[in-house]
mmCIF entry with sequence, helices, sheets and N, C-alpha, C, O atoms, coordinates in Angstrom:
data_MODEL
# 
_entry.id   MODEL 
# 
_entity.id                         1 
_entity.type                       polymer 
_entity.pdbx_number_of_molecules   1 
# 
_entity_poly.entity_id                      1 
_entity_poly.type                           'polypeptide(L)' 
_entity_poly.nstd_linkage                   no 
_entity_poly.nstd_monomer                   no 
_entity_poly.pdbx_seq_one_letter_code       
;(UNK)(UNK)(UNK)(UNK)(UNK)(UNK)(UNK)(UNK)(UNK)(UNK)(UNK)(UNK)(UNK)(UNK)(UNK)(UNK)
(UNK)(UNK)(UNK)(UNK)(UNK)(UNK)(UNK)(UNK)(UNK)(UNK)(UNK)(UNK)(UNK)(UNK)(UNK)(UNK)
(UNK)(UNK)(UNK)(UNK)(UNK)(UNK)(UNK)(UNK)(UNK)(UNK)(UNK)(UNK)(UNK)
;
_entity_poly.pdbx_seq_one_letter_code_can   XXXXXXXXXXXXXXXXXXXXXXXXXXXXXXXXXXXXXXXXXXXXX 
_entity_poly.pdbx_strand_id                 A 
# 
loop_
_entity_poly_seq.entity_id 
_entity_poly_seq.num 
_entity_poly_seq.mon_id 
_entity_poly_seq.hetero 
1 1  UNK n 
1 2  UNK n 
1 3  UNK n 
1 4  UNK n 
1 5  UNK n 
1 6  UNK n 
1 7  UNK n 
1 8  UNK n 
1 9  UNK n 
1 10 UNK n 
1 11 UNK n 
1 12 UNK n 
1 13 UNK n 
1 14 UNK n 
1 15 UNK n 
1 16 UNK n 
1 17 UNK n 
1 18 UNK n 
1 19 UNK n 
1 20 UNK n 
1 21 UNK n 
1 22 UNK n 
1 23 UNK n 
1 24 UNK n 
1 25 UNK n 
1 26 UNK n 
1 27 UNK n 
1 28 UNK n 
1 29 UNK n 
1 30 UNK n 
1 31 UNK n 
1 32 UNK n 
1 33 UNK n 
1 34 UNK n 
1 35 UNK n 
1 36 UNK n 
1 37 UNK n 
1 38 UNK n 
1 39 UNK n 
1 40 UNK n 
1 41 UNK n 
1 42 UNK n 
1 43 UNK n 
1 44 UNK n 
1 45 UNK n 
# 
_struct_asym.id          A 
_struct_asym.entity_id   1 
# 
loop_
_struct_conf.conf_type_id 
_struct_conf.id 
_struct_conf.pdbx_PDB_helix_id 
_struct_conf.beg_label_comp_id 
_struct_conf.beg_label_asym_id 
_struct_conf.beg_label_seq_id 
_struct_conf.pdbx_beg_PDB_ins_code 
_struct_conf.end_label_comp_id 
_struct_conf.end_label_asym_id 
_struct_conf.end_label_seq_id 
_struct_conf.pdbx_end_PDB_ins_code 
_struct_conf.beg_auth_comp_id 
_struct_conf.beg_auth_asym_id 
_struct_conf.beg_auth_seq_id 
_struct_conf.end_auth_comp_id 
_struct_conf.end_auth_asym_id 
_struct_conf.end_auth_seq_id 
_struct_conf.pdbx_PDB_helix_class 
_struct_conf.details 
_struct_conf.pdbx_PDB_helix_length 
HELX_P HELX_P1 AA1 UNK A 5  ? UNK A 12 ? UNK A 5  UNK A 12 1 ? 8  
HELX_P HELX_P2 AA2 UNK A 14 ? UNK A 16 ? UNK A 14 UNK A 16 5 ? 3  
HELX_P HELX_P3 AA3 UNK A 18 ? UNK A 44 ? UNK A 18 UNK A 44 1 ? 27 
# 
_struct_conf_type.id          HELX_P 
_struct_conf_type.criteria    ? 
_struct_conf_type.reference   ? 
# 
loop_
_atom_site.group_PDB 
_atom_site.id 
_atom_site.type_symbol 
_atom_site.label_atom_id 
_atom_site.label_alt_id 
_atom_site.label_comp_id 
_atom_site.label_asym_id 
_atom_site.label_entity_id 
_atom_site.label_seq_id 
_atom_site.pdbx_PDB_ins_code 
_atom_site.Cartn_x 
_atom_site.Cartn_y 
_atom_site.Cartn_z 
_atom_site.occupancy 
_atom_site.B_iso_or_equiv 
_atom_site.pdbx_formal_charge 
_atom_site.auth_seq_id 
_atom_site.auth_comp_id 
_atom_site.auth_asym_id 
_atom_site.auth_atom_id 
_atom_site.pdbx_PDB_model_num 
ATOM 1   N N  . UNK A 1 1  ? 24.934 51.321 -64.905 1.00 0.00 ? 1  UNK A N  1 
ATOM 2   C CA . UNK A 1 1  ? 23.509 51.529 -65.097 1.00 0.00 ? 1  UNK A CA 1 
ATOM 3   C C  . UNK A 1 1  ? 22.921 52.344 -63.932 1.00 0.00 ? 1  UNK A C  1 
ATOM 4   O O  . UNK A 1 1  ? 23.240 52.071 -62.775 1.00 0.00 ? 1  UNK A O  1 
ATOM 5   N N  . UNK A 1 2  ? 22.118 53.280 -64.206 1.00 0.00 ? 2  UNK A N  1 
ATOM 6   C CA . UNK A 1 2  ? 21.472 54.125 -63.180 1.00 0.00 ? 2  UNK A CA 1 
ATOM 7   C C  . UNK A 1 2  ? 20.044 53.547 -63.008 1.00 0.00 ? 2  UNK A C  1 
ATOM 8   O O  . UNK A 1 2  ? 19.147 53.716 -63.833 1.00 0.00 ? 2  UNK A O  1 
ATOM 9   N N  . UNK A 1 3  ? 19.927 52.862 -61.878 1.00 0.00 ? 3  UNK A N  1 
ATOM 10  C CA . UNK A 1 3  ? 18.530 52.346 -61.550 1.00 0.00 ? 3  UNK A CA 1 
ATOM 11  C C  . UNK A 1 3  ? 17.916 53.105 -60.431 1.00 0.00 ? 3  UNK A C  1 
ATOM 12  O O  . UNK A 1 3  ? 18.419 53.121 -59.307 1.00 0.00 ? 3  UNK A O  1 
ATOM 13  N N  . UNK A 1 4  ? 16.782 53.759 -60.759 1.00 0.00 ? 4  UNK A N  1 
ATOM 14  C CA . UNK A 1 4  ? 16.019 54.481 -59.671 1.00 0.00 ? 4  UNK A CA 1 
ATOM 15  C C  . UNK A 1 4  ? 15.127 53.443 -58.985 1.00 0.00 ? 4  UNK A C  1 
ATOM 16  O O  . UNK A 1 4  ? 14.848 52.367 -59.514 1.00 0.00 ? 4  UNK A O  1 
ATOM 17  N N  . UNK A 1 5  ? 14.700 53.819 -57.792 1.00 0.00 ? 5  UNK A N  1 
ATOM 18  C CA . UNK A 1 5  ? 13.792 52.972 -57.031 1.00 0.00 ? 5  UNK A CA 1 
ATOM 19  C C  . UNK A 1 5  ? 12.557 52.623 -57.740 1.00 0.00 ? 5  UNK A C  1 
ATOM 20  O O  . UNK A 1 5  ? 12.048 51.511 -57.595 1.00 0.00 ? 5  UNK A O  1 
ATOM 21  N N  . UNK A 1 6  ? 12.034 53.558 -58.528 1.00 0.00 ? 6  UNK A N  1 
ATOM 22  C CA . UNK A 1 6  ? 10.799 53.338 -59.322 1.00 0.00 ? 6  UNK A CA 1 
ATOM 23  C C  . UNK A 1 6  ? 10.936 52.237 -60.360 1.00 0.00 ? 6  UNK A C  1 
ATOM 24  O O  . UNK A 1 6  ? 10.036 51.424 -60.572 1.00 0.00 ? 6  UNK A O  1 
ATOM 25  N N  . UNK A 1 7  ? 12.120 52.248 -61.006 1.00 0.00 ? 7  UNK A N  1 
ATOM 26  C CA . UNK A 1 7  ? 12.395 51.278 -62.056 1.00 0.00 ? 7  UNK A CA 1 
ATOM 27  C C  . UNK A 1 7  ? 12.518 49.910 -61.502 1.00 0.00 ? 7  UNK A C  1 
ATOM 28  O O  . UNK A 1 7  ? 12.053 48.954 -62.122 1.00 0.00 ? 7  UNK A O  1 
ATOM 29  N N  . UNK A 1 8  ? 13.136 49.764 -60.337 1.00 0.00 ? 8  UNK A N  1 
ATOM 30  C CA . UNK A 1 8  ? 13.288 48.503 -59.690 1.00 0.00 ? 8  UNK A CA 1 
ATOM 31  C C  . UNK A 1 8  ? 12.039 47.826 -59.275 1.00 0.00 ? 8  UNK A C  1 
ATOM 32  O O  . UNK A 1 8  ? 11.918 46.603 -59.349 1.00 0.00 ? 8  UNK A O  1 
ATOM 33  N N  . UNK A 1 9  ? 11.045 48.668 -58.809 1.00 0.00 ? 9  UNK A N  1 
ATOM 34  C CA . UNK A 1 9  ? 9.719  48.125 -58.412 1.00 0.00 ? 9  UNK A CA 1 
ATOM 35  C C  . UNK A 1 9  ? 8.928  47.758 -59.637 1.00 0.00 ? 9  UNK A C  1 
ATOM 36  O O  . UNK A 1 9  ? 8.086  46.861 -59.596 1.00 0.00 ? 9  UNK A O  1 
ATOM 37  N N  . UNK A 1 10 ? 9.193  48.450 -60.738 1.00 0.00 ? 10 UNK A N  1 
ATOM 38  C CA . UNK A 1 10 ? 8.458  48.098 -61.985 1.00 0.00 ? 10 UNK A CA 1 
ATOM 39  C C  . UNK A 1 10 ? 8.884  46.778 -62.449 1.00 0.00 ? 10 UNK A C  1 
ATOM 40  O O  . UNK A 1 10 ? 8.051  45.991 -62.901 1.00 0.00 ? 10 UNK A O  1 
ATOM 41  N N  . UNK A 1 11 ? 10.173 46.470 -62.365 1.00 0.00 ? 11 UNK A N  1 
ATOM 42  C CA . UNK A 1 11 ? 10.749 45.249 -62.849 1.00 0.00 ? 11 UNK A CA 1 
ATOM 43  C C  . UNK A 1 11 ? 10.292 44.051 -61.971 1.00 0.00 ? 11 UNK A C  1 
ATOM 44  O O  . UNK A 1 11 ? 10.285 42.910 -62.435 1.00 0.00 ? 11 UNK A O  1 
ATOM 45  N N  . UNK A 1 12 ? 9.920  44.319 -60.725 1.00 0.00 ? 12 UNK A N  1 
ATOM 46  C CA . UNK A 1 12 ? 9.517  43.269 -59.790 1.00 0.00 ? 12 UNK A CA 1 
ATOM 47  C C  . UNK A 1 12 ? 8.060  42.828 -60.046 1.00 0.00 ? 12 UNK A C  1 
ATOM 48  O O  . UNK A 1 12 ? 7.623  41.792 -59.544 1.00 0.00 ? 12 UNK A O  1 
ATOM 49  N N  . UNK A 1 13 ? 7.320  43.628 -60.833 1.00 0.00 ? 13 UNK A N  1 
ATOM 50  C CA . UNK A 1 13 ? 5.929  43.194 -61.107 1.00 0.00 ? 13 UNK A CA 1 
ATOM 51  C C  . UNK A 1 13 ? 5.740  42.828 -62.547 1.00 0.00 ? 13 UNK A C  1 
ATOM 52  O O  . UNK A 1 13 ? 5.473  43.679 -63.396 1.00 0.00 ? 13 UNK A O  1 
ATOM 53  N N  . UNK A 1 14 ? 5.887  41.501 -62.826 1.00 0.00 ? 14 UNK A N  1 
ATOM 54  C CA . UNK A 1 14 ? 5.837  40.919 -64.129 1.00 0.00 ? 14 UNK A CA 1 
ATOM 55  C C  . UNK A 1 14 ? 4.479  41.164 -64.927 1.00 0.00 ? 14 UNK A C  1 
ATOM 56  O O  . UNK A 1 14 ? 4.477  41.211 -66.157 1.00 0.00 ? 14 UNK A O  1 
ATOM 57  N N  . UNK A 1 15 ? 3.366  41.312 -64.191 1.00 0.00 ? 15 UNK A N  1 
ATOM 58  C CA . UNK A 1 15 ? 2.113  41.545 -64.846 1.00 0.00 ? 15 UNK A CA 1 
ATOM 59  C C  . UNK A 1 15 ? 1.906  42.907 -65.358 1.00 0.00 ? 15 UNK A C  1 
ATOM 60  O O  . UNK A 1 15 ? 0.853  43.211 -65.920 1.00 0.00 ? 15 UNK A O  1 
ATOM 61  N N  . UNK A 1 16 ? 2.947  43.803 -65.172 1.00 0.00 ? 16 UNK A N  1 
ATOM 62  C CA . UNK A 1 16 ? 2.854  45.105 -65.717 1.00 0.00 ? 16 UNK A CA 1 
ATOM 63  C C  . UNK A 1 16 ? 3.061  45.074 -67.215 1.00 0.00 ? 16 UNK A C  1 
ATOM 64  O O  . UNK A 1 16 ? 2.417  45.832 -67.940 1.00 0.00 ? 16 UNK A O  1 
ATOM 65  N N  . UNK A 1 17 ? 3.975  44.185 -67.712 1.00 0.00 ? 17 UNK A N  1 
ATOM 66  C CA . UNK A 1 17 ? 4.280  44.143 -69.111 1.00 0.00 ? 17 UNK A CA 1 
ATOM 67  C C  . UNK A 1 17 ? 5.527  44.975 -69.338 1.00 0.00 ? 17 UNK A C  1 
ATOM 68  O O  . UNK A 1 17 ? 6.305  44.725 -70.258 1.00 0.00 ? 17 UNK A O  1 
ATOM 69  N N  . UNK A 1 18 ? 5.695  45.935 -68.508 1.00 0.00 ? 18 UNK A N  1 
ATOM 70  C CA . UNK A 1 18 ? 6.944  46.839 -68.677 1.00 0.00 ? 18 UNK A CA 1 
ATOM 71  C C  . UNK A 1 18 ? 8.214  45.982 -68.305 1.00 0.00 ? 18 UNK A C  1 
ATOM 72  O O  . UNK A 1 18 ? 9.268  46.189 -68.907 1.00 0.00 ? 18 UNK A O  1 
ATOM 73  N N  . UNK A 1 19 ? 8.131  45.094 -67.394 1.00 0.00 ? 19 UNK A N  1 
ATOM 74  C CA . UNK A 1 19 ? 9.253  44.292 -66.984 1.00 0.00 ? 19 UNK A CA 1 
ATOM 75  C C  . UNK A 1 19 ? 9.650  43.436 -68.111 1.00 0.00 ? 19 UNK A C  1 
ATOM 76  O O  . UNK A 1 19 ? 10.851 43.204 -68.247 1.00 0.00 ? 19 UNK A O  1 
ATOM 77  N N  . UNK A 1 20 ? 8.745  42.902 -68.994 1.00 0.00 ? 20 UNK A N  1 
ATOM 78  C CA . UNK A 1 20 ? 9.005  42.157 -70.128 1.00 0.00 ? 20 UNK A CA 1 
ATOM 79  C C  . UNK A 1 20 ? 9.673  43.014 -71.168 1.00 0.00 ? 20 UNK A C  1 
ATOM 80  O O  . UNK A 1 20 ? 10.700 42.588 -71.697 1.00 0.00 ? 20 UNK A O  1 
ATOM 81  N N  . UNK A 1 21 ? 9.203  44.128 -71.490 1.00 0.00 ? 21 UNK A N  1 
ATOM 82  C CA . UNK A 1 21 ? 9.800  44.937 -72.504 1.00 0.00 ? 21 UNK A CA 1 
ATOM 83  C C  . UNK A 1 21 ? 11.244 45.395 -72.087 1.00 0.00 ? 21 UNK A C  1 
ATOM 84  O O  . UNK A 1 21 ? 12.153 45.546 -72.903 1.00 0.00 ? 21 UNK A O  1 
ATOM 85  N N  . UNK A 1 22 ? 11.358 45.592 -70.789 1.00 0.00 ? 22 UNK A N  1 
ATOM 86  C CA . UNK A 1 22 ? 12.752 45.889 -70.268 1.00 0.00 ? 22 UNK A CA 1 
ATOM 87  C C  . UNK A 1 22 ? 13.676 44.782 -70.420 1.00 0.00 ? 22 UNK A C  1 
ATOM 88  O O  . UNK A 1 22 ? 14.856 44.976 -70.711 1.00 0.00 ? 22 UNK A O  1 
ATOM 89  N N  . UNK A 1 23 ? 13.140 43.521 -70.215 1.00 0.00 ? 23 UNK A N  1 
ATOM 90  C CA . UNK A 1 23 ? 13.953 42.331 -70.408 1.00 0.00 ? 23 UNK A CA 1 
ATOM 91  C C  . UNK A 1 23 ? 14.428 42.246 -71.919 1.00 0.00 ? 23 UNK A C  1 
ATOM 92  O O  . UNK A 1 23 ? 15.590 41.968 -72.215 1.00 0.00 ? 23 UNK A O  1 
ATOM 93  N N  . UNK A 1 24 ? 13.489 42.495 -72.802 1.00 0.00 ? 24 UNK A N  1 
ATOM 94  C CA . UNK A 1 24 ? 13.781 42.465 -74.247 1.00 0.00 ? 24 UNK A CA 1 
ATOM 95  C C  . UNK A 1 24 ? 14.798 43.577 -74.571 1.00 0.00 ? 24 UNK A C  1 
ATOM 96  O O  . UNK A 1 24 ? 15.689 43.368 -75.394 1.00 0.00 ? 24 UNK A O  1 
ATOM 97  N N  . UNK A 1 25 ? 14.678 44.716 -73.955 1.00 0.00 ? 25 UNK A N  1 
ATOM 98  C CA . UNK A 1 25 ? 15.531 45.846 -74.252 1.00 0.00 ? 25 UNK A CA 1 
ATOM 99  C C  . UNK A 1 25 ? 16.903 45.526 -73.868 1.00 0.00 ? 25 UNK A C  1 
ATOM 100 O O  . UNK A 1 25 ? 17.815 46.087 -74.475 1.00 0.00 ? 25 UNK A O  1 
ATOM 101 N N  . UNK A 1 26 ? 17.166 44.682 -72.921 1.00 0.00 ? 26 UNK A N  1 
ATOM 102 C CA . UNK A 1 26 ? 18.576 44.384 -72.526 1.00 0.00 ? 26 UNK A CA 1 
ATOM 103 C C  . UNK A 1 26 ? 19.081 43.050 -73.095 1.00 0.00 ? 26 UNK A C  1 
ATOM 104 O O  . UNK A 1 26 ? 20.286 42.822 -73.200 1.00 0.00 ? 26 UNK A O  1 
ATOM 105 N N  . UNK A 1 27 ? 18.137 42.179 -73.459 1.00 0.00 ? 27 UNK A N  1 
ATOM 106 C CA . UNK A 1 27 ? 18.514 40.849 -73.998 1.00 0.00 ? 27 UNK A CA 1 
ATOM 107 C C  . UNK A 1 27 ? 18.813 40.961 -75.502 1.00 0.00 ? 27 UNK A C  1 
ATOM 108 O O  . UNK A 1 27 ? 19.759 40.331 -75.974 1.00 0.00 ? 27 UNK A O  1 
ATOM 109 N N  . UNK A 1 28 ? 18.002 41.775 -76.301 1.00 0.00 ? 28 UNK A N  1 
ATOM 110 C CA . UNK A 1 28 ? 18.246 41.883 -77.726 1.00 0.00 ? 28 UNK A CA 1 
ATOM 111 C C  . UNK A 1 28 ? 19.663 42.454 -78.109 1.00 0.00 ? 28 UNK A C  1 
ATOM 112 O O  . UNK A 1 28 ? 20.350 41.880 -78.954 1.00 0.00 ? 28 UNK A O  1 
ATOM 113 N N  . UNK A 1 29 ? 20.070 43.565 -77.486 1.00 0.00 ? 29 UNK A N  1 
ATOM 114 C CA . UNK A 1 29 ? 21.402 44.097 -77.792 1.00 0.00 ? 29 UNK A CA 1 
ATOM 115 C C  . UNK A 1 29 ? 22.513 43.084 -77.407 1.00 0.00 ? 29 UNK A C  1 
ATOM 116 O O  . UNK A 1 29 ? 23.521 42.929 -78.097 1.00 0.00 ? 29 UNK A O  1 
ATOM 117 N N  . UNK A 1 30 ? 22.259 42.395 -76.246 1.00 0.00 ? 30 UNK A N  1 
ATOM 118 C CA . UNK A 1 30 ? 23.284 41.373 -75.899 1.00 0.00 ? 30 UNK A CA 1 
ATOM 119 C C  . UNK A 1 30 ? 23.353 40.218 -76.883 1.00 0.00 ? 30 UNK A C  1 
ATOM 120 O O  . UNK A 1 30 ? 24.422 39.687 -77.184 1.00 0.00 ? 30 UNK A O  1 
ATOM 121 N N  . UNK A 1 31 ? 22.220 39.861 -77.355 1.00 0.00 ? 31 UNK A N  1 
ATOM 122 C CA . UNK A 1 31 ? 22.152 38.780 -78.379 1.00 0.00 ? 31 UNK A CA 1 
ATOM 123 C C  . UNK A 1 31 ? 22.856 39.275 -79.634 1.00 0.00 ? 31 UNK A C  1 
ATOM 124 O O  . UNK A 1 31 ? 23.668 38.535 -80.188 1.00 0.00 ? 31 UNK A O  1 
ATOM 125 N N  . UNK A 1 32 ? 22.594 40.460 -80.101 1.00 0.00 ? 32 UNK A N  1 
ATOM 126 C CA . UNK A 1 32 ? 23.210 40.948 -81.292 1.00 0.00 ? 32 UNK A CA 1 
ATOM 127 C C  . UNK A 1 32 ? 24.736 41.067 -81.149 1.00 0.00 ? 32 UNK A C  1 
ATOM 128 O O  . UNK A 1 32 ? 25.500 40.706 -82.044 1.00 0.00 ? 32 UNK A O  1 
ATOM 129 N N  . UNK A 1 33 ? 25.147 41.596 -79.969 1.00 0.00 ? 33 UNK A N  1 
ATOM 130 C CA . UNK A 1 33 ? 26.589 41.711 -79.719 1.00 0.00 ? 33 UNK A CA 1 
ATOM 131 C C  . UNK A 1 33 ? 27.243 40.394 -79.773 1.00 0.00 ? 33 UNK A C  1 
ATOM 132 O O  . UNK A 1 33 ? 28.325 40.272 -80.347 1.00 0.00 ? 33 UNK A O  1 
ATOM 133 N N  . UNK A 1 34 ? 26.629 39.364 -79.187 1.00 0.00 ? 34 UNK A N  1 
ATOM 134 C CA . UNK A 1 34 ? 27.141 38.011 -79.135 1.00 0.00 ? 34 UNK A CA 1 
ATOM 135 C C  . UNK A 1 34 ? 27.152 37.457 -80.579 1.00 0.00 ? 34 UNK A C  1 
ATOM 136 O O  . UNK A 1 34 ? 28.087 36.735 -80.927 1.00 0.00 ? 34 UNK A O  1 
ATOM 137 N N  . UNK A 1 35 ? 26.152 37.765 -81.432 1.00 0.00 ? 35 UNK A N  1 
ATOM 138 C CA . UNK A 1 35 ? 26.095 37.255 -82.841 1.00 0.00 ? 35 UNK A CA 1 
ATOM 139 C C  . UNK A 1 35 ? 27.248 37.923 -83.594 1.00 0.00 ? 35 UNK A C  1 
ATOM 140 O O  . UNK A 1 35 ? 27.979 37.245 -84.315 1.00 0.00 ? 35 UNK A O  1 
ATOM 141 N N  . UNK A 1 36 ? 27.422 39.225 -83.442 1.00 0.00 ? 36 UNK A N  1 
ATOM 142 C CA . UNK A 1 36 ? 28.451 39.888 -84.173 1.00 0.00 ? 36 UNK A CA 1 
ATOM 143 C C  . UNK A 1 36 ? 29.860 39.435 -83.690 1.00 0.00 ? 36 UNK A C  1 
ATOM 144 O O  . UNK A 1 36 ? 30.781 39.275 -84.491 1.00 0.00 ? 36 UNK A O  1 
ATOM 145 N N  . UNK A 1 37 ? 29.989 39.241 -82.404 1.00 0.00 ? 37 UNK A N  1 
ATOM 146 C CA . UNK A 1 37 ? 31.307 38.767 -81.958 1.00 0.00 ? 37 UNK A CA 1 
ATOM 147 C C  . UNK A 1 37 ? 31.540 37.377 -82.501 1.00 0.00 ? 37 UNK A C  1 
ATOM 148 O O  . UNK A 1 37 ? 32.665 37.055 -82.883 1.00 0.00 ? 37 UNK A O  1 
ATOM 149 N N  . UNK A 1 38 ? 30.555 36.569 -82.547 1.00 0.00 ? 38 UNK A N  1 
ATOM 150 C CA . UNK A 1 38 ? 30.679 35.175 -83.051 1.00 0.00 ? 38 UNK A CA 1 
ATOM 151 C C  . UNK A 1 38 ? 31.130 35.204 -84.621 1.00 0.00 ? 38 UNK A C  1 
ATOM 152 O O  . UNK A 1 38 ? 32.034 34.482 -85.042 1.00 0.00 ? 38 UNK A O  1 
ATOM 153 N N  . UNK A 1 39 ? 30.474 36.026 -85.359 1.00 0.00 ? 39 UNK A N  1 
ATOM 154 C CA . UNK A 1 39 ? 30.764 36.241 -86.818 1.00 0.00 ? 39 UNK A CA 1 
ATOM 155 C C  . UNK A 1 39 ? 32.240 36.753 -86.990 1.00 0.00 ? 39 UNK A C  1 
ATOM 156 O O  . UNK A 1 39 ? 32.994 36.285 -87.843 1.00 0.00 ? 39 UNK A O  1 
ATOM 157 N N  . UNK A 1 40 ? 32.587 37.729 -86.131 1.00 0.00 ? 40 UNK A N  1 
ATOM 158 C CA . UNK A 1 40 ? 33.906 38.301 -86.161 1.00 0.00 ? 40 UNK A CA 1 
ATOM 159 C C  . UNK A 1 40 ? 35.000 37.258 -85.949 1.00 0.00 ? 40 UNK A C  1 
ATOM 160 O O  . UNK A 1 40 ? 35.955 37.108 -86.711 1.00 0.00 ? 40 UNK A O  1 
ATOM 161 N N  . UNK A 1 41 ? 34.774 36.565 -84.863 1.00 0.00 ? 41 UNK A N  1 
ATOM 162 C CA . UNK A 1 41 ? 35.748 35.470 -84.414 1.00 0.00 ? 41 UNK A CA 1 
ATOM 163 C C  . UNK A 1 41 ? 35.844 34.383 -85.416 1.00 0.00 ? 41 UNK A C  1 
ATOM 164 O O  . UNK A 1 41 ? 36.927 33.848 -85.654 1.00 0.00 ? 41 UNK A O  1 
ATOM 165 N N  . UNK A 1 42 ? 34.673 34.017 -86.049 1.00 0.00 ? 42 UNK A N  1 
ATOM 166 C CA . UNK A 1 42 ? 34.657 33.008 -87.081 1.00 0.00 ? 42 UNK A CA 1 
ATOM 167 C C  . UNK A 1 42 ? 35.416 33.416 -88.278 1.00 0.00 ? 42 UNK A C  1 
ATOM 168 O O  . UNK A 1 42 ? 36.101 32.605 -88.902 1.00 0.00 ? 42 UNK A O  1 
ATOM 169 N N  . UNK A 1 43 ? 35.304 34.695 -88.622 1.00 0.00 ? 43 UNK A N  1 
ATOM 170 C CA . UNK A 1 43 ? 36.042 35.290 -89.866 1.00 0.00 ? 43 UNK A CA 1 
ATOM 171 C C  . UNK A 1 43 ? 37.534 35.301 -89.607 1.00 0.00 ? 43 UNK A C  1 
ATOM 172 O O  . UNK A 1 43 ? 38.351 35.262 -90.527 1.00 0.00 ? 43 UNK A O  1 
ATOM 173 N N  . UNK A 1 44 ? 37.861 35.355 -88.340 1.00 0.00 ? 44 UNK A N  1 
ATOM 174 C CA . UNK A 1 44 ? 39.291 35.419 -88.030 1.00 0.00 ? 44 UNK A CA 1 
ATOM 175 C C  . UNK A 1 44 ? 39.989 34.029 -88.150 1.00 0.00 ? 44 UNK A C  1 
ATOM 176 O O  . UNK A 1 44 ? 41.214 33.950 -88.245 1.00 0.00 ? 44 UNK A O  1 
ATOM 177 N N  . UNK A 1 45 ? 39.199 32.969 -88.143 1.00 0.00 ? 45 UNK A N  1 
ATOM 178 C CA . UNK A 1 45 ? 39.626 31.618 -88.232 1.00 0.00 ? 45 UNK A CA 1 
ATOM 179 C C  . UNK A 1 45 ? 40.148 31.130 -86.951 1.00 0.00 ? 45 UNK A C  1 
ATOM 180 O O  . UNK A 1 45 ? 40.562 29.975 -86.853 1.00 0.00 ? 45 UNK A O  1 
# 
């Protein structure tokens, strides 16, 4: 991941709202990948 100094300072200020959307941006794909992995492993028995 390429993190510029500007992006880090934005993530440190929660009242921006951008930090929250950035959290969702990384949490949602992780959740979906975990869900798909769970379905795949479940189908394998």
